[in-house]
C-alpha atoms as one frame of an Amber mdcrd trajectory, in Angstrom:
protein
  38.799  -3.034 -24.400  37.685  -0.045 -26.242  39.102   3.206 -24.816  36.978
   6.122 -24.623  37.455   9.075 -26.468  34.515  11.526 -26.827  36.269  14.572
 -28.678  34.508  16.794 -29.512  31.650  16.435 -27.128  28.499  15.480 -28.516
  26.848  18.988 -30.384  24.194  20.767 -28.763  21.326  19.294 -31.683  22.612
  16.021 -30.862  22.348  16.065 -27.100  18.993  17.545 -27.295  17.777  14.701
 -29.323  18.907  12.400 -27.279  17.656  14.147 -24.091  14.027  14.332 -25.784
  14.187  10.623 -26.577  15.106   9.698 -23.127  12.388  12.081 -21.775  10.065
  10.431 -23.675  11.023   6.868 -22.642  10.811   7.914 -19.160   7.443   8.814
 -18.963   6.140   5.628 -20.161   7.303   4.370 -16.786   4.635   4.760 -13.787
   5.673   5.818 -10.489   5.680   3.987  -7.290   5.113   5.413  -3.806   7.371
   3.967  -0.690   5.645   1.792   2.033   5.532   4.448   4.275   2.804   6.011
   2.223   2.028   3.200  -0.592   0.070   4.749  -2.916  -2.251   2.509  -5.453
  -0.984   3.571  -9.142  -1.859   2.316 -12.476   1.260   0.795 -13.792   0.127
   1.643 -17.137  -0.440   5.380 -17.172   2.245   5.978 -19.521   0.579   3.996
 -22.140  -2.549   5.603 -21.624  -2.213   7.632 -24.857  -2.456   4.152 -26.815
  -5.210   1.924 -26.959  -5.264  -0.799 -24.400  -5.120  -3.605 -26.979  -1.631
  -1.884 -28.773  -0.257  -1.179 -25.305  -1.137  -5.081 -24.655   0.545  -5.843
 -27.791   3.345  -3.611 -27.286   4.361  -4.960 -23.572   3.969  -8.440 -24.636
   6.392  -7.976 -27.615   9.246  -6.385 -25.694   8.746  -7.647 -22.117   6.444
 -10.728 -22.064   4.440  -8.932 -20.128   0.442 -10.180 -19.793  -2.489  -7.808
 -19.911  -4.810 -10.190 -19.506  -5.472 -14.289 -17.957  -5.068 -16.968 -19.748
  -7.797 -18.281 -21.977  -8.495 -21.154 -19.479  -9.889 -18.505 -17.005 -12.589
 -16.764 -19.324 -13.717 -20.646 -20.245 -14.162 -21.281 -16.870 -16.018 -17.846
 -16.785 -18.237 -19.381 -19.677 -19.033 -22.231 -17.733 -20.294 -20.680 -14.776
 -22.724 -18.098 -17.016 -20.960 -15.095 -16.238 -19.904 -14.391 -19.832 -22.653
 -15.598 -22.281 -22.707 -15.792 -26.201 -24.271 -12.636 -25.985 -21.466 -11.230
 -24.164 -19.169 -12.319 -27.037 -21.241 -11.295 -29.903 -21.808  -7.817 -28.227
 -17.994  -7.681 -28.433 -17.515  -8.916 -31.477 -19.886  -6.710 -33.469 -18.289
  -3.493 -32.127 -14.973  -4.650 -33.329 -16.816  -5.155 -36.915 -16.723  -9.316
 -36.403 -19.248 -11.539 -37.194 -21.218 -12.988 -34.553 -20.699 -16.367 -33.339
 -23.419 -18.795 -34.520 -21.843 -21.880 -33.217 -20.597 -21.208 -30.091 -19.543
 -24.743 -28.906 -17.685 -24.672 -31.863 -16.039 -21.301 -31.051 -15.422 -22.721
 -27.604 -13.693 -25.484 -28.997 -11.371 -23.248 -31.322 -10.731 -21.599 -27.853
  -9.615 -24.556 -26.106  -6.888 -25.515 -29.099  -5.720 -22.239 -28.788  -4.462
 -23.151 -25.148  -1.829 -25.030 -26.376  -0.752 -22.728 -29.243   2.780 -21.862
 -27.920   3.820 -19.178 -30.674   4.998 -15.706 -29.632   7.287 -13.154 -30.433
  10.806 -13.611 -31.538  12.165 -12.040 -28.026  13.416  -8.544 -28.431  17.190
  -9.526 -26.866  19.225  -7.287 -25.056  23.101  -7.610 -24.433  22.835  -9.380
 -21.282  20.457 -11.943 -22.716  22.821 -12.793 -25.694  25.815 -12.632 -23.371
  23.792 -15.322 -20.886  23.063 -17.683 -23.970  26.805 -17.768 -25.152  28.576
 -18.025 -21.371  25.647 -20.157 -19.936  25.958 -17.652 -17.314  22.832 -15.659
 -15.766  24.035 -12.278 -16.645  20.708 -10.652 -16.334  20.352 -11.553 -12.904
  24.044 -10.527 -12.241  23.541  -6.919 -13.636  19.563  -6.695 -11.806  21.332
  -7.472  -8.496  24.105  -5.145  -8.987  21.807  -2.483  -9.648  19.430  -3.353
  -7.228  21.932  -3.526  -4.513  23.418  -0.166  -5.415  19.862   1.583  -5.637
  18.859   0.096  -2.360  21.331   1.984  -0.697  21.038   5.019  -2.584  17.562
   5.583  -1.540  17.479   4.046   1.372  15.720   6.151   3.946  17.678   5.218
   7.057  17.619   1.434   7.325  20.910   1.140   6.717  23.571   2.074   9.546
  26.293   2.131   7.420  25.045   3.477   3.918  28.338   3.407   1.584  26.069
   4.871  -1.883  27.289   8.847  -2.634  23.488   9.368  -2.403  24.253  13.056
  -2.551  25.422  13.248  -5.772  22.978  12.772  -8.922  21.901   9.035  -9.536
  24.166   9.402 -12.328  27.303  10.073 -10.571  26.688   7.898  -7.546  26.298
   5.121  -9.823  29.753   5.947 -11.660  31.445   6.335  -8.441  30.589   3.057
  -7.165  30.851   0.841 -10.410  34.396   2.548 -11.020  35.469   0.909  -8.024
  32.843  -2.483  -7.807  35.139  -5.452  -8.485  32.099  -8.008  -8.829  32.090
  -7.406 -12.625  35.690  -8.600 -12.664  35.009 -12.151 -10.204  31.883 -12.708
 -13.002  34.580 -12.522 -16.085  33.876  -8.923 -17.333  37.540  -7.826 -17.145
  38.318  -3.992 -17.203  34.358  -2.744 -16.614  35.637  -0.846 -13.639  38.038
   1.230 -16.040  35.573   1.037 -19.072  32.941   2.975 -16.517  35.804   5.324
 -15.066  36.392   6.320 -18.724  32.433   7.348 -19.356  31.814  11.211 -19.300
  30.458  12.392 -16.434  27.482  13.891 -18.145  24.351  11.282 -18.563  23.351
  12.086 -21.860  26.851  12.151 -23.059  27.701   8.796 -21.710  24.089   7.379
 -23.387  24.963   8.504 -26.439  28.501   6.600 -26.426  26.767   3.950 -25.134
  24.285   3.881 -28.217  27.078   4.263 -30.661  28.893   1.417 -29.076  25.693
  -0.892 -28.861  24.905   0.262 -32.701  21.008   0.634 -32.040  19.237   1.754
 -35.107  17.990   5.264 -35.208  14.380   3.857 -35.680  14.584   1.376 -32.462
  16.197   3.398 -29.721  12.795   4.530 -28.189  11.421   0.767 -28.215  14.913
  -0.455 -26.925  15.263   2.095 -24.098  11.626   1.127 -23.227  12.750  -2.369
 -22.644  15.605  -1.814 -20.633  13.532   0.266 -18.413  10.926  -2.690 -17.854
  13.304  -5.239 -17.281  14.387  -3.552 -14.210  10.975  -1.622 -13.518  11.111
  -1.388  -9.625  13.467   1.165  -9.352  12.373   2.501 -12.770   9.160   2.727
 -11.012  10.653   4.193  -8.037  13.098   6.667  -9.856   9.786   7.730 -11.873
   7.904   8.581  -8.083  11.123  11.109  -7.730  10.103  12.620 -10.441   6.420
  12.935 -10.353   6.612  14.563  -7.179   9.748  17.178  -8.235   7.402  18.287
 -11.202   4.211  18.545  -9.534   5.890  21.328  -6.956   7.202  23.033 -10.040
  10.994  21.492  -9.730  12.982  19.494 -12.308  12.589  15.723 -12.855  15.415
  13.757 -14.683  15.863  10.856 -12.368  14.382   8.128 -14.800  16.713   9.612
 -17.577  19.615   8.983 -15.126  18.504   5.964 -14.112  17.880   4.544 -17.966
  21.742   6.200 -19.082  22.985   3.672 -16.315  21.144   0.949 -18.100  22.553
   1.504 -21.174  25.658   1.913 -19.985  25.724  -1.488 -18.489  24.914  -2.514
 -21.977  27.235  -1.237 -23.579  30.116  -1.746 -21.201  29.270  -5.503 -21.360
  29.475  -5.797 -25.223  32.651  -3.956 -24.826  34.272  -5.757 -22.358  33.066
  -8.947 -23.747  36.038 -10.824 -24.722  33.747 -13.702 -26.228  34.736 -13.957
 -30.280  31.231 -14.728 -31.196  29.678 -11.601 -29.208  29.602  -9.546 -32.073
  28.042 -11.810 -34.631  24.987 -12.584 -32.328  24.604  -9.370 -31.159  24.267
  -7.730 -34.781  21.530 -10.935 -34.862  19.758  -9.800 -31.916  19.527  -6.187
 -33.429  17.832  -8.064 -36.721  14.947  -9.168 -34.049  14.828  -5.608 -32.850
  13.887  -4.209 -36.114  11.691  -6.724 -36.824   9.859  -6.247 -33.842   9.481
  -2.621 -34.177   7.980  -3.077 -37.811   5.167  -5.742 -36.386   2.178  -4.033
 -35.044  -0.152  -7.173 -35.440  -1.332  -8.936 -32.327  -1.212 -12.697 -32.098
  -4.062 -14.511 -32.929  -4.036 -16.006 -29.351  -3.582 -12.148 -27.896  -6.110
 -11.178 -29.767  -8.237 -14.119 -28.236  -7.504 -12.792 -24.858  -8.513  -9.219
 -25.888 -11.926 -10.429 -26.889 -12.742 -12.867 -24.269 -11.602  -9.997 -21.448
 -13.476  -7.566 -23.554 -16.854  -9.869 -23.000 -15.638 -10.269 -19.243 -15.925
  -6.627 -18.687 -19.046  -6.140 -21.132 -20.706  -9.011 -18.858 -20.256  -7.567
 -15.139 -21.251  -3.731 -17.115 -24.807  -6.022 -18.114 -25.161  -7.143 -14.333
 -24.631  -3.581 -13.075 -27.177  -2.017 -15.792 -29.798  -4.960 -14.237 -28.952
  -4.068 -10.962 -30.002  -0.051 -11.374 -32.779  -1.496 -13.342 -34.015  -3.327
 -10.577 -33.431  -0.293  -8.149 -35.498   1.973 -10.478 -38.636  -0.380 -10.848
 -38.652  -0.703  -6.837 -37.648   2.756  -5.511 -38.974   3.679  -2.685 -38.367
   7.507  -1.379 -36.960   7.931   2.212 -39.871   8.570   4.668 -37.871   8.739
   7.933 -36.756  12.185   8.988 -32.759  12.477   8.658 -31.158  12.907  12.272
 -27.363  12.122  11.266 -25.762  12.627   8.099 -22.374  10.398   8.075 -19.936
  11.239   5.116 -17.686   8.525   4.301 -14.509   8.437   1.964 -15.796   6.689
  -1.559 -13.410   3.728  -0.685 -15.413   0.583  -1.847 -15.271  -0.963   1.833
 -17.088   2.326   3.297 -19.930   0.602   0.658 -20.377  -2.033   3.100 -20.504
  -0.407   6.241 -22.705   2.496   4.782 -25.384   0.112   3.994 -25.451  -1.799
   7.050 -25.480   1.701   8.885 -28.951   2.590   7.224 -29.747  -0.741   7.471
 -29.731  -0.715  11.410 -30.105   2.959  11.746 -33.177   4.153   8.862 -33.127
   8.148  10.411 -29.177   7.636   9.174 -27.903   9.265   5.776 -24.778   8.364
   4.449 -23.281  10.600   1.488 -19.812   9.489  -0.002 -16.719  11.613  -0.770
 -13.116  11.621  -1.224 -12.026  10.854   2.169  -9.628  13.898   2.677 -12.395
  16.074   2.447 -11.365  18.659   0.330  -9.028  19.678   3.040  -5.398  19.115
   1.554  -3.296  19.352   4.226   0.133  18.475   5.842  -0.191  16.972   9.169
   2.528  17.400  11.788   1.686  14.900  14.812   2.653  16.195  18.344   6.340
  15.507  18.972   7.145  14.968  15.130  10.138  16.541  13.427   8.743  15.672
   9.769   4.812  16.057   8.441   2.832  13.824   6.277   0.900  14.752   2.946
  -2.801  14.049   3.433  -3.983  14.406   0.127  -4.284  12.481  -3.386  -0.745
  12.110  -4.587  -2.278  14.161  -7.894  -2.598  17.505  -5.670   0.095  19.697
  -3.889  -0.415  19.892  -0.347  -2.200  23.143   1.385  -1.851  24.506   4.425
   0.365  22.553   7.190  -1.314  21.523  10.242  -0.113  20.729  13.740  -1.397
  18.497  16.202  -1.595  19.424  20.007  -2.756  18.347  23.480  -5.522  20.235
  25.386  -2.730  22.202  27.776   0.665  22.753  27.800   1.601  20.350  30.492
   0.015  17.477  28.406   1.532  18.376  25.352   5.310  18.540  27.029   4.495
  14.895  28.333   3.495  13.677  25.069   6.243  15.400  23.178   8.362  13.603
  25.742   6.872  10.359  25.023   7.281  10.452  21.836  10.430  11.730  21.733
  11.457   8.901  23.955   9.753   6.364  22.100  11.719   7.249  18.984  15.110
   6.469  20.935  14.385   3.161  22.106  12.735   2.332  18.478  16.085   3.651
  16.884  18.434   2.054  19.672  16.358  -1.024  18.718  16.804  -1.092  15.242
  20.548  -0.571  15.286  20.810  -3.260  18.095  19.019  -6.029  15.638  20.728
  -4.693  12.695  24.234  -4.692  14.224  27.033  -6.931  13.185  27.097  -8.605
  16.644  23.528  -9.508  16.898  22.616 -10.541  13.797  22.484 -14.240  13.460
  22.720 -14.498  17.394  19.638 -11.839  17.898  17.469 -14.889  17.356  18.313
 -16.799  20.073  18.634 -15.011  23.540  16.508 -12.202  22.522  14.248 -13.678
  19.833  12.347 -15.912  22.463  11.680 -12.895  24.406   8.957 -12.131  21.720
   7.613 -14.917  22.492   4.682 -13.874  24.611   4.003 -10.931  22.573   3.448
 -13.283  19.532   1.456 -15.816  21.642  -0.951 -13.072  22.963  -1.079 -11.010
  19.544  -2.284 -14.346  17.662  -4.668 -15.681  20.408  -6.333 -11.834  20.551
  -5.196 -11.604  24.309  -3.904  -7.999  24.083  -5.534  -4.306  23.649  -6.001
  -3.031  20.480  -2.846  -1.973  18.610  -2.325   1.947  18.328  -1.950   3.012
  14.823   1.466   4.753  13.828  -0.060   7.987  14.010  -0.973   7.098  18.015
   2.344   5.378  18.627   4.116   6.717  21.985   1.165   8.218  23.609  -0.976
   6.745  26.276  -4.560   5.425  26.005  -5.424   8.667  27.465  -2.783  11.189
  25.449  -4.819   9.406  21.754  -8.019  10.503  23.165  -6.930  14.224  23.782
  -5.385  14.873  20.623  -6.280  17.852  18.784  -5.721  19.742  15.502  -4.733
  23.652  15.532  -6.115  25.851  13.094  -4.381  28.733  14.750  -1.700  30.510
  12.425   1.702  30.415  13.418   5.542  28.619  12.721   6.375  24.920  12.884
  10.286  23.774  12.018  10.679  27.187   9.503   6.929  26.646   7.782   3.803
  28.864   8.188   1.055  26.804   9.877  -2.752  26.968  10.462  -5.332  28.075
   8.568  -6.161  31.975   8.591  -9.769  32.547   8.697 -10.147  33.578   5.261
  -8.765  30.031   3.991 -11.064  28.487   6.291 -14.018  29.936   4.804 -12.961
  29.260   1.142 -12.055  25.614   1.816 -15.654  25.323   4.058 -17.555  26.487
   0.893 -15.609  24.638  -1.435 -16.118  21.407   0.360 -19.670  21.848   1.139
 -20.464  22.479  -2.461 -18.140  19.466  -4.007 -20.184  17.367  -1.420 -23.678
  18.323  -2.493 -24.002  19.528   1.418 -25.640  23.046   0.968 -29.043  22.441
   2.639 -30.786  19.788   4.865 -28.245  19.695   7.551 -29.078  17.051  10.189
 -27.815  17.799  13.844 -24.976  15.632  13.877 -22.859  15.019  10.884 -20.353
  12.733  10.735 -16.847  13.285   8.893 -15.565   9.641   8.954 -12.002   9.162
   7.887 -10.539   5.622   7.960  -7.569   3.557   8.516  -6.441  -0.039   8.880
  -5.208  -1.988  11.907  -2.580  -4.560  10.863   1.050  -5.998  12.261   3.867
  -7.554  10.532   2.626  -5.862   7.040   5.052  -4.033   4.907   2.174  -3.036
   2.832  -0.214  -1.731   5.712  -0.184   1.896   4.589  -2.092   0.324   1.536
  -4.996  -0.463   3.523  -5.069   3.227   4.534  -6.828   6.165   2.943  -5.767
   6.080  -0.964  -7.305   9.772  -0.834  -4.834  11.160   2.003  -1.776   9.506
   0.040  -1.439   6.017   2.076  -2.041   7.631   5.807  -5.625   7.708   7.632
  -8.297  10.068   7.068  -7.905  11.240  11.084  -6.358  14.603  10.642  -8.284
  15.552   7.725 -11.806  14.722   9.603 -10.684  16.621  12.459  -9.733  19.743
  10.426 -13.179  19.345   8.378 -15.062  19.213  11.738 -13.411  21.941  13.333
 -13.537  24.289  10.038 -17.511  23.286   9.698 -17.965  23.955  13.667 -16.114
  27.207  13.205 -18.795  30.327  14.264 -17.152  32.505  12.166 -16.681  30.424
   8.768 -20.826  29.550   9.662 -21.547  33.363   9.676 -19.697  33.761   6.301
 -20.972  30.729   4.952 -24.596  32.127   5.268 -23.849  35.096   3.222 -23.165
  32.912   0.616 -26.774  31.090   1.153 -25.485  28.186   3.017 -27.134  28.251
   6.378 -25.839  25.638   8.837 -28.076  25.542  11.637 -26.818  26.055  15.029
 -28.222  22.630  16.208 -25.836  21.097  13.649 -22.604  19.488  15.047 -19.741
  18.011  13.119 -17.963  15.216  14.623 -14.811  13.575  13.321 -14.669   9.960
  13.411 -12.706   6.989  11.946 -13.565   3.934  10.365 -11.183   0.975  11.230
 -11.453  -1.290   8.134  -9.658  -4.110   9.218 -12.054  -4.326  12.602 -15.235
  -2.274  11.529 -14.891  -0.963  14.798 -15.721   2.935  14.681 -13.999   5.642
  16.827 -15.419   9.057  17.517 -12.671  11.598  17.760 -12.999  14.827  20.552
 -16.225  13.947  22.212 -15.617  16.366  25.277 -16.026  18.952  22.404 -19.400
  17.810  21.686 -22.074  20.169  23.528 -23.956  18.603  26.405 -27.190  19.108
  24.099 -26.072  16.512  21.973 -25.434  13.752  24.598 -28.621  11.544  24.036
 -27.809  11.995  19.794 -24.071  10.306  20.785 -25.217   7.642  22.786 -28.081
   6.290  20.213 -25.468   6.993  17.343 -22.602   4.676  19.095 -25.358   1.791
  19.368 -25.949   2.345  15.968 -22.528   2.198  14.765 -21.916  -0.836  17.170
 -24.302  -2.692  15.448 -23.598  -1.606  12.155 -20.157  -2.930  12.744 -21.045
  -6.170  13.709 -23.278  -6.954  10.111 -20.676  -5.701   8.690 -18.081  -7.729
  10.339 -20.774 -11.029   9.472 -20.533  -9.845   5.991 -16.890  -9.791   5.655
 -16.262 -13.055   7.212 -17.933 -14.723   4.339 -15.437 -13.582   2.132 -12.715
 -14.594   4.344 -13.710 -18.182   5.162 -14.338 -17.152   8.645 -16.881 -19.332
  10.438 -20.121 -17.035  10.828 -21.010 -17.914  15.163 -21.031 -15.850  18.619
 -17.265 -15.523  17.933 -16.926 -13.963  14.567 -16.381 -10.460  15.791 -13.526
 -11.447  17.872 -12.017 -13.805  15.226 -12.328 -10.734  12.680 -10.694  -8.403
  15.210  -8.294 -11.239  16.038  -6.843 -10.988  12.556  -5.569  -7.413  12.950
  -3.099  -8.531  15.400  -1.958 -12.181  13.998   1.587 -11.742  13.478   1.179
 -14.780  10.686  -2.096 -13.232   8.646  -1.583 -12.537   5.266  -4.734 -11.608
   4.933  -6.138  -9.101   7.922  -8.510  -7.847   5.260  -9.091  -7.770   1.383
  -8.596  -4.073   1.010  -9.966  -2.921  -2.233  -9.972  -6.059  -3.941 -13.026
  -6.390  -6.267 -13.197  -2.832  -7.173 -14.998  -2.533 -10.269 -17.549   0.439
 -10.398 -17.642   4.058  -9.781 -21.534   5.606  -9.007 -21.284   9.406  -9.198
 -25.138  10.208  -8.201 -27.031  11.216  -5.190 -27.319   8.828  -2.468 -30.892
   7.652  -2.839 -30.164   6.306  -6.251 -28.074   3.682  -4.618 -29.468   3.352
  -1.288 -30.027  -0.320  -0.708 -28.199  -1.870  -3.761 -25.694  -4.448  -2.445
 -22.749  -3.830  -4.192 -20.480  -6.417  -2.187 -18.120  -3.846  -0.846 -16.787
  -3.793  -4.856 -18.303   0.019  -5.482 -16.432   3.424  -4.744 -19.587   5.721
  -4.220 -19.396   9.514  -4.692 -22.173  11.534  -3.777 -23.261  14.199  -6.485
 -26.193  16.237  -7.495 -25.607  17.941 -11.108 -28.620  20.120 -10.180 -26.767
  22.026  -7.803 -23.883  22.352  -9.754 -23.795  25.635 -11.454 -21.192  25.950
 -14.001 -20.048  22.173 -13.625 -17.423  22.826 -11.764 -17.871  19.907  -9.342
 -18.505  17.719 -12.173 -15.185  18.786 -13.630 -13.382  18.334 -10.350 -14.840
  14.600 -10.064 -14.011  13.913 -13.308 -10.240  14.783 -13.073  -9.707  13.809
  -9.482 -11.690  10.774  -7.801 -12.349   9.102 -11.335  -8.616   9.096 -12.243
  -7.642   8.162  -8.524 -10.181   5.018  -8.699  -9.009   4.222 -11.872  -5.421
   3.986 -10.824  -6.469   1.819  -7.783  -8.840  -0.184  -9.856  -6.008  -0.647
 -12.723  -3.076  -1.563 -10.400  -5.388  -4.520  -8.726  -6.070  -5.250 -12.169
  -2.187  -5.773 -13.457  -1.566  -7.473 -10.251  -3.974 -10.088 -10.787  -3.263
 -10.431 -14.501   0.661 -10.297 -14.436   1.583 -10.245 -10.635   5.273 -11.341
 -11.636   5.875  -8.031 -13.346   3.160  -5.337 -11.869   2.906  -7.339  -8.432
   4.974  -8.086  -5.328   4.789 -11.711  -5.497   4.492 -13.908  -2.047   4.041
 -12.007   0.854   5.864 -14.649   3.091   8.821 -14.054   1.438   9.430 -10.351
   1.300  12.233  -8.121   2.784  12.147  -4.535   3.128  14.683  -2.492   0.960
  16.053   0.699   2.013  12.932   1.485   4.376  11.264   2.099   0.607   9.825
  -1.189  -0.658  10.366  -4.733  -0.647  12.371  -7.771  -2.501  11.044 -10.833
  -2.961  13.323 -13.029  -1.363  16.932 -11.757  -0.466  17.986 -10.093  -4.504
  16.193  -9.111  -7.151  14.221  -6.065  -8.340  12.304  -3.699  -6.220   8.640
  -5.076  -6.352   6.148  -2.985  -7.213   1.537  -3.616  -7.007   0.108  -5.832
  -4.363   1.032  -9.062  -3.120  -0.558 -12.080  -4.707  -2.307 -12.740  -1.204
  -3.965  -9.677  -1.924  -5.725 -10.717  -4.623  -6.103 -14.327  -4.480  -7.293
 -16.378  -1.582  -5.571 -19.706  -2.208  -8.432 -21.199  -4.477  -9.961 -18.146
  -6.476  -9.706 -14.552  -7.210 -10.822 -12.206  -4.935 -10.154  -9.682  -7.392
 -11.583 -10.007 -11.031  -9.467  -8.525 -13.689 -12.553  -6.156 -14.624 -11.657
  -2.688 -15.865 -13.611   0.091 -13.733 -17.422   1.136 -15.012 -17.931   4.952
 -14.201 -21.593   5.613 -13.792 -22.212   9.340 -13.862 -25.874  11.220 -13.331
 -25.412  14.269 -15.282 -26.054  15.706 -18.661 -23.714  13.749 -21.519 -22.954
  17.459 -23.318 -21.465  18.668 -19.796 -19.203  15.245 -19.658 -18.438  15.810
 -23.332 -17.204  19.074 -22.427 -14.777  17.942 -19.332 -13.366  15.434 -21.833
 -12.909  17.834 -24.284 -11.037  19.885 -21.932  -8.494  17.500 -20.232  -7.195
  15.033 -23.298  -5.711  12.750 -20.232  -9.138  12.089 -19.318 -10.130  11.707
 -22.550  -7.590   9.128 -23.215  -8.855   7.003 -20.830 -12.339   6.591 -21.567
 -11.385   6.454 -25.657  -8.840   4.092 -25.219 -10.687   1.240 -23.681  -8.680
   2.083 -20.038 -12.118   2.574 -18.482 -15.534   2.297 -19.370 -18.214   5.685
 -19.013 -21.810   5.548 -18.900 -24.336   7.997 -17.780 -27.599   7.878 -15.754
 -30.476   9.450 -16.654 -32.670  11.681 -14.111 -35.042   8.631 -13.479 -31.940
   6.628 -12.348 -31.560   4.384 -15.115 -28.224   3.635 -17.193 -28.860   5.242
 -20.292 -25.707   5.897 -22.362 -22.203   4.373 -23.201 -19.583   6.214 -24.032
 -18.073   4.811 -27.404 -15.264   7.092 -28.061 -14.451  10.609 -29.176 -17.312
  12.137 -27.692 -19.926   9.949 -28.998 -22.723   7.876 -27.156 -24.409   4.893
 -27.842 -28.066   4.358 -26.129 -28.375   1.291 -23.976 -31.822  -0.538 -24.368
């Protein structure tokens, strides 16, 4: 075994060069959020600076990651008529290729390509080489050792006894653990503990030593580092999330860099401590392959074909969307019924379906679309809680701290006591279930006690399950919950929103919603959440705009601020006149059951009692029709029991598909509601209300293109990646999930932290419910103004230029008239 001796320590310039390489590579890994606030993330976000096709080639080369489905999938879509010869020729023409003349011959060539097994030479790590020589799975061993350690280090209270030194930095904690871990020795890696113990304490210096031992060629370092992070992509992504949030609040990152240093040390340690005589020779061959791969830019023919077919599939969906709007334009009818209610829903695709049904049963209701945090980025403390939740998109830092409260002091204390007791009971119950004396024996004597609950839940014989935000509260307490805008203190933080802040937030929100005139008597602020049980990914069904929380708190804050007389007086001076007869009402749409709840009804004036009664009936009818529509997609029979069957799914412990979430999301329309009213997007389109003629200076357009457009692309590409390569970018089979550290899931008892969506969230067992389509963004606004936004924000421009999303322009007649082709250029759509 080699004794480590770094003397003198790394020179400053050498250290800074390596540090920069490590940082650069760390940015190629997208963050992943913990289960308590699951956020849809574009797993390719670190590669947005390159073309989609180039990224597909890179990931295929270094990690065997797929960015398309197999050729057979596209052949099936051609057979169904979804992809046509014209679609394929349109894409080929854009790529400078000749049009296909003999389509049957073209298809025959594709079928032959299916059997083409050629792939790149596999990029090999030390663990790959060692596995081949020893016939032991060292890849699995290293993955499990790192995953077990990381699960303990990042644990959020699941473990009763945590052995990890998680108060130390990532690298320091790993070094301390690996120095005493005897498992490598048992596997035959003698001397590994001592080797780790003698490593420098500084991670960059340890990484440099590891690279020197590995003899990685200078021009191949970045490629090799990227490969290592992708090999353990789950924990890499979790580390990236910590860096993302730290940097968002002006703090220093570095967790991914530390994690990468750990992976490098594992590699070098296995090489240095290996006693197999052929190891140096085999590793030298692996380095030659690494150099060959670095020089290879060209994609394989098979990958080129798949990428072309994927482009044709995207183009075919775009073609149908354009035709849908042309049909709407030809049959367009202006709203003639007076609007009595405006309902502002989240842009979420599930809202599209409900909005359409609500407007169908109640023609006097007009719905609008806006991000579900309603431009009120708050941190929310539920009553009786010591920790608050961020209630805004993860791209934004949180704003004011808002407390939940009860109507009076006695009910406040009662609610706090109820929740405190609930937390204590939950903690004791968790400790008992997890304890050494009860882990196996628990199932026999105590598990049977769960049978009545399992039975009643599964057969719909219980009351609705309270959302986590309502746990520990009685039904009466739940209905009386309110938010406090009063300025004060809580847990050492300033709380509430001063009147000046309320006025500013109200003005910004109404302008961003294009809601500055024509106010109706009732205006609903509709947040959304979901109801499921036994579902680790449950928060992934809640509001993405609220960081995996429900929109309840945001809707309540928005309604309270906009009902404030002082706020309205100030808005009137700004030219935004809200009539005295207008009342804002907070509500929440349960996307699993399509039920709607109105909050704080006791605060609604008696003068609006009739309006509320009528509204409740409309909401009930809209919920029924929405459930009937969703039933088709969930293979639930449509009969007199359909409503109860849909609701029962939310309480079924064995149900792996309580709802389809955002599966199928493939378009984002930014335009006035009358452009989309009456169109059926099948619950697959994000809808954002926007009237560019009201947008002086186009600040709202800039906000939409840099926030909601980016967030919807994240959601779309997460579903896309979980569909085309669930092994690497999804979370596998939901029925095999085990929660680790309270932060994520493993598939089975070991392995990497799984990211993305379960297979059951994108596939129904027979076919894909999420077709792999990249997002079509349709904006009604002047092209020159959209170009200004793209020119100003390079990260947004990259998404459009590099084929990650498709940007389309709508003209003032409601026709999709132009397609963005890159570099601020557009082409006319005939």
